[in-house]
C-alpha positions as CSV (number, residue, x, y, z in Angstrom):
1,M,105.0,67.6,36.0
2,P,101.7,68.3,35.0
3,I,100.0,66.3,37.6
4,G,102.0,69.3,40.1
5,T,100.0,72.0,38.0
6,A,96.7,70.7,38.4
7,V,97.2,70.6,42.1
8,R,97.5,74.1,41.6
9,H,94.5,74.0,39.6
10,L,92.8,72.0,42.5
11,R,93.7,74.5,45.3
12,K,91.9,77.1,43.2
13,G,89.2,75.7,43.1
14,D,89.6,75.2,39.0
15,W,88.2,71.7,38.8
16,Q,88.1,72.0,34.8
17,K,91.2,72.8,34.3
18,A,92.8,70.5,36.8
19,H,90.7,67.7,35.0
20,A,91.4,68.4,31.7
21,I,95.5,67.9,32.6
22,V,94.7,64.2,35.0
23,Q,91.8,62.8,32.9
24,E,95.2,61.8,30.6
25,D,96.7,60.7,33.6
26,E,96.3,57.1,34.4
27,S,98.6,56.9,37.1
28,E,97.6,56.6,41.1
29,L,98.6,60.1,42.0
30,G,96.6,61.2,38.3
31,C,93.5,59.3,39.4
32,W,93.4,60.5,42.9
33,A,93.9,64.2,41.5
34,H,90.4,63.0,39.0
35,G,88.6,61.9,42.1
36,I,89.3,65.4,43.9
37,A,88.3,67.3,40.6
38,H,85.0,65.1,41.2
39,L,84.9,66.2,44.4
40,L,85.1,70.1,43.4
41,E,82.1,69.6,40.7
42,G,79.5,67.8,43.0
43,D,80.0,64.4,40.8
44,L,80.3,62.2,43.9
45,P,79.4,58.7,42.1
46,N,82.6,59.7,39.3
47,A,84.6,60.6,42.6
48,R,84.5,57.1,44.1
49,Y,85.6,55.2,40.7
50,W,88.6,57.7,40.6
51,Y,89.2,57.2,44.3
52,R,88.9,53.4,43.8
53,R,91.5,53.4,41.1
54,A,93.7,55.0,42.7
55,H,93.4,52.7,45.8
56,R,91.9,55.2,48.2
57,A,89.8,55.2,50.6
58,F,86.7,57.7,49.8
59,P,87.1,60.7,52.6
60,K,83.8,60.4,54.5
61,D,83.0,64.0,55.0
62,A,84.4,64.9,51.1
63,D,86.8,67.6,52.8
64,T,88.2,68.8,49.8
65,Q,90.5,71.1,51.2
66,S,92.6,68.4,53.3
67,E,92.3,66.0,50.5
68,I,94.2,68.5,48.3
69,A,97.1,69.3,50.9
70,A,97.5,65.1,51.3
71,L,97.8,64.6,47.4
72,A,100.0,68.0,47.5
73,G,102.3,65.8,49.7
74,A,102.2,62.6,48.1
75,V,103.3,64.3,45.3
76,K,106.1,66.4,46.5
77,A,107.2,63.1,47.9
78,A,106.7,61.6,44.4
79,T,109.2,64.4,43.0
80,H,112.3,63.9,45.5
């Protein structure tokens, strides 16, 4: 599942590789991952846009590690 690969890249801090994957994924999980990629990049306006597309609240403290962990859990749940 490509979103799983994107999560692995996000965990490593490689937002560019994750972005290349998620920009092709219009699902809510893909949009959430896209938002996290922009958080890692430091592009907060773009991150907010993708969080809205994912129907997720934008994290007030922008804790990317917590967001990545939550996304990983959601991806795992979606695949089982």
